[in-house]
N, C-alpha and C positions, 0 to 999 in steps of 0.2 A: 541521607540516603546512601546506601552502599555503593561504592564505586564499582563499575562493571567494564568489561572489555569485549572484544569481538567473540571471544570463546564462550561468553555468556549465552550467546544465541544457540550454542549446541545443546543447552539445557532445556530447550522449549518442551513444555508438556501441556497436553490438552486439558483445558479447564471446563468449558462449556460451550454449547451452541445456543445462542439466544435469538428468539423470534421477536421478542419485544424488550423494551428497556427494563421492564421489571425482572428480567432474568440476568441482566448484566452483573458482573462482579462489583464489589464495593468500589466506589470511585476514589481510589487512593494510589499513591505511588506515581508511576509514569508508563505510558504505553504509546506504541507506534502502530499505526494501522496501515494495511495494504489494501488498495482498491484498484479497479481497473475494468476496462471493457471486457465482456465475455470473450474468451478464446485468444487472449493476448499472452498466455503463459504465466498468469498470476500465481497459481498453485505451484507450478514448477519453480518459479522464482523464490517463493516461500521456502520450499523444500531445500533448494540449493543454498539459500542464505542460512538456514538452520542446520545444514549439514545432515539432513534426514531425507530419505526417499519417500516416506509415506506420511509425513506429518500433516500436510494439507492435501486434501483429496483432489486428484486430477481426474478429469472426465472428458470424454470426447463429445459430451453433450454441453454446448455452451449454455450458461445461465443456470447451471445446476445448483450452485451455492446459493441458498436462500435464506441463510441466517448469518448473524455475526458470530464468528467463532473466536474465542479467547484462548490464548496459550500463555501460561506462566513461564518466565524466564528466570526470575527470582521471586521472593515474596513481594518485592517492590516494583518489579518491571514486567511488562507484558507485550506480546505481539498479537496483533488482532487482524483477522481475515475478514474483510467486508464483502458483501455479495457483489458479484460481477454485474455490471450494468450494460445496457444497450442491446440486449438480446430480443429481437423482434417477436419471437414466439411466446415471450412472457406475458401473461395476462395483464391487462390494464390495471386491475384491482391489485395485483401483486406489486406491479411497478409503483403504484402510488403508495403502498405500504412501505416498500423499500425507501422511497424518496422521503417519506415522513420520518421513518426510523433513523435514516442516516442524517437527515437534518437535525434531529434531536441529539444524536451522537456528536456531531460536529459542534453544535452550538452550546451544549451543556456539560460535556464530558471534561472535567478538570483534569483528569490524568492524561488526556490525549496531547502529545507533544508534537506530532507531525504525521505526515502521510507519505507512503511510498506508493508511486503511481506507475506501474508497468504499462508501456505502450509498445505495439509491434513496430519495429524499426522500418518495416516495409511500408507502413501506412502513415507513420508520423502522427502529429497531433490531429485528431478528428474533432468534429463538432462537440461531441459529448465529453471529450477530454477537456476541451476548452471550457465547457460548462462546469465541469468538476474543479477546474483551476480557479474559475471565477468564484465559485462557491467556497473554495479554501481561502482565497484572498479575502473574501468577505468576513470569514471567521478568524482571520490572522493566523492561519495554520500553514506552517512550513510544508513544502512539498519537495520530494526528491523522486525525479522521473528515472525509471529504468527503460532504456531503449532495448527491449528484449529481442531475442532471435537474431543477434548480431551475426551469428554464423551463417545466416541466410543471404548475407550480402558480402561483397568484397570489403576489405579493410578501408579502402579509399572511399567507397560509397557510403560505408558506415560512418566514417568520420565527417563526410559532407552532410549526411543527415543529422548528426550530432550537432554540428555548427549551426545548421538551420534552426533546430529546436532551441538551441541556447540563445540565438538571436531573437526568437519569439518570447523568450523568458527575461530578456535583459532588463526590462522595466520593473521586474518583480524580484527584489533581493532575497525574498524568503523561498524562492524556487530555485532548484538546481537540477542537472541532468547527467547521466553517464551511459556508456554502452554496457550491455549485459547479455550473457548467454548462459542459460542454465545448462544446456547440453555440454558446452565446452568449459564450463565453470570460469568464464571470462567475466571480470568485473565483480565477482562475488565478494572478495575482501573489501573492495572500495564500498560496496553497498553495506556490508556489515559495519564498517567504521562509521558511515553516515547514520546508520540506524542507532548505534551506540551514542553518537554525538547528540541526536535528537532525544534519546531517552534520559540523558544527563542534563538537558537544557531546562531552562526555567519555565514554569507554567505560563500559559497565555490567559488573557481575560476571557471569561466565558459568562453566559447567561444562567443564572441560578433560578 
């Protein structure tokens, strides 16, 4: 597989929006997915990491992303935008569809190398984030947390929150965390480097 670097993320190109697994691209190469609760700045984080203002659609309506969106970085590497979770107004039927689809994606997708999980630094890890982490641990999936909206807190408060989250992750060697602000472009290079590291990592065991 071709060697890549952080500049590769600038090459992101939309491939498809998939409502079911039948619409996913061929399961080859490697990809890193981005997931998160609704309204934590997931789309803004993707745009900042890719160096593009309109790659991932941002919306003032939480829970708007309802499909898995695939972006090509190279013919062998992809970035994937997963539906936001935890929005109360989403119908139960749609929530169940998302859960079934994401479970299939995590458990069977050979190309998936890791997950980037943005969380709002002002709220820290919430119950649904913990559930997502447990899900990823079950599937032996590395996770890198972005504590988004860092600029909404003082530097000392942000560092304290980061330390608290890191303590919560200490028992899980596949999980890591960093501070991030899409608005101020803080932590962008660190996040890009981590994504490249995941894209170049070895595949994990999956269910076929």
